[in-house]
C-alpha positions as CSV (number, residue, x, y, z in Angstrom):
1,M,192.3,37.8,84.6
2,V,190.7,41.2,84.9
3,T,190.3,43.0,81.6
4,A,190.3,46.8,81.6
5,T,186.9,48.3,80.9
6,K,186.5,50.1,77.6
7,T,183.6,52.5,77.0
8,K,182.2,53.7,73.7
9,V,179.5,56.3,73.7
10,D,177.1,56.7,70.8
11,Q,175.1,59.9,71.1
12,S,172.2,61.1,68.9
13,G,170.0,64.0,70.0
14,D,168.8,63.4,73.6
15,L,169.8,59.7,73.6
16,A,173.2,58.3,74.6
17,V,174.2,54.6,74.5
18,M,177.2,53.8,76.7
19,R,178.7,50.5,75.5
20,F,180.9,48.8,78.1
21,E,183.5,46.1,77.2
22,G,185.5,44.1,79.7
23,D,185.2,43.6,83.5
24,I,183.6,46.4,85.6
25,T,185.5,46.7,88.9
26,S,186.9,49.3,91.2
27,T,189.4,50.3,88.4
28,S,186.5,51.2,86.1
29,E,185.6,54.6,87.6
30,E,186.7,56.6,84.5
31,A,185.0,54.1,82.1
32,V,181.7,54.4,83.9
33,L,181.4,57.7,85.8
34,G,184.0,59.6,83.7
35,Y,182.2,58.9,80.4
36,Y,178.8,59.6,82.1
37,K,180.0,63.0,83.2
38,K,181.1,63.8,79.6
39,L,177.6,63.3,78.1
40,S,176.0,66.3,76.5
41,G,173.8,68.4,78.7
42,D,170.9,67.7,76.3
43,T,171.0,63.9,77.2
44,K,167.7,62.9,78.6
45,K,167.8,59.1,77.9
46,I,170.7,56.8,78.5
47,L,171.1,53.1,77.5
48,L,173.8,51.1,79.3
49,D,175.0,48.2,77.2
50,F,176.5,45.3,79.3
51,S,176.4,42.7,76.5
52,K,180.3,42.6,76.4
53,V,180.8,42.7,80.2
54,P,181.8,39.2,81.4
55,Y,182.4,40.2,85.1
56,L,180.9,42.9,87.4
57,N,182.0,42.8,91.0
58,S,180.5,44.7,94.0
59,S,182.8,47.7,93.4
60,G,181.7,47.8,89.7
61,I,178.0,47.6,90.8
62,A,178.7,50.5,93.2
63,L,179.9,52.6,90.2
64,V,176.8,51.7,88.2
65,I,174.7,52.7,91.3
66,Q,176.5,56.1,91.5
67,L,175.7,56.7,87.8
68,L,172.0,55.7,88.3
69,M,171.7,58.0,91.4
70,A,173.3,60.9,89.5
71,A,171.0,60.4,86.5
72,S,167.9,60.3,88.7
73,K,168.7,63.8,90.1
74,V,168.9,65.4,86.6
75,P,166.5,63.6,85.7
76,Q,167.6,61.3,83.0
77,K,165.9,58.0,82.1
78,V,168.4,55.1,82.2
79,V,167.7,51.6,80.7
80,C,170.2,48.7,81.1
81,F,170.5,45.9,78.6
82,G,172.7,42.9,77.8
83,L,173.1,41.8,81.5
84,S,173.5,38.1,82.1
85,A,170.7,36.3,83.9
86,H,172.9,36.3,87.1
87,F,173.3,40.1,87.0
88,V,169.7,40.7,86.2
89,K,169.0,38.8,89.4
90,V,171.6,40.8,91.4
91,F,170.3,44.2,90.1
92,T,166.8,43.1,91.0
93,M,167.8,42.0,94.5
94,L,169.6,45.3,95.1
95,G,166.4,47.2,94.2
96,L,167.9,49.0,91.2
97,A,164.6,48.8,89.4
98,K,163.8,52.0,91.2
99,Y,166.4,53.8,89.1
100,T,166.5,51.8,85.9
101,T,164.7,49.3,83.7
102,L,166.4,46.0,82.7
103,E,165.9,44.8,79.2
104,P,167.3,41.8,77.3
105,D,168.6,43.6,74.2
106,E,169.1,47.0,72.6
107,A,165.8,47.0,70.7
108,A,163.8,46.4,73.8
109,A,165.9,49.0,75.7
110,R,165.2,51.6,72.9
111,T,161.5,50.9,73.2
112,A,161.6,51.1,77.0
113,V,163.4,54.4,77.0
114,G,160.7,56.0,74.8
């Protein structure tokens, strides 16, 4: 069963934390890109929290890639955390380390983003 993606954004100064909950699939465009586009223009650092995402398919990964590409043009620093070991491997195989850093938890992500 696919669960709709929910997104909560915590913004403080130039840092935004986008917290995803539920599956990220082709139906998650508003939850991923829509919320990204609504971030303050002052946002320089973004943390993507995948700790409550049980499933991420190829369409969902494509949405994350679109977000990372858009952020790289601004430029904004993006750090992902909370990915399962499987998705850390997938993100690494896809070469996403060029656009983001993968960290195990929020504390490490906050340190990595500077």
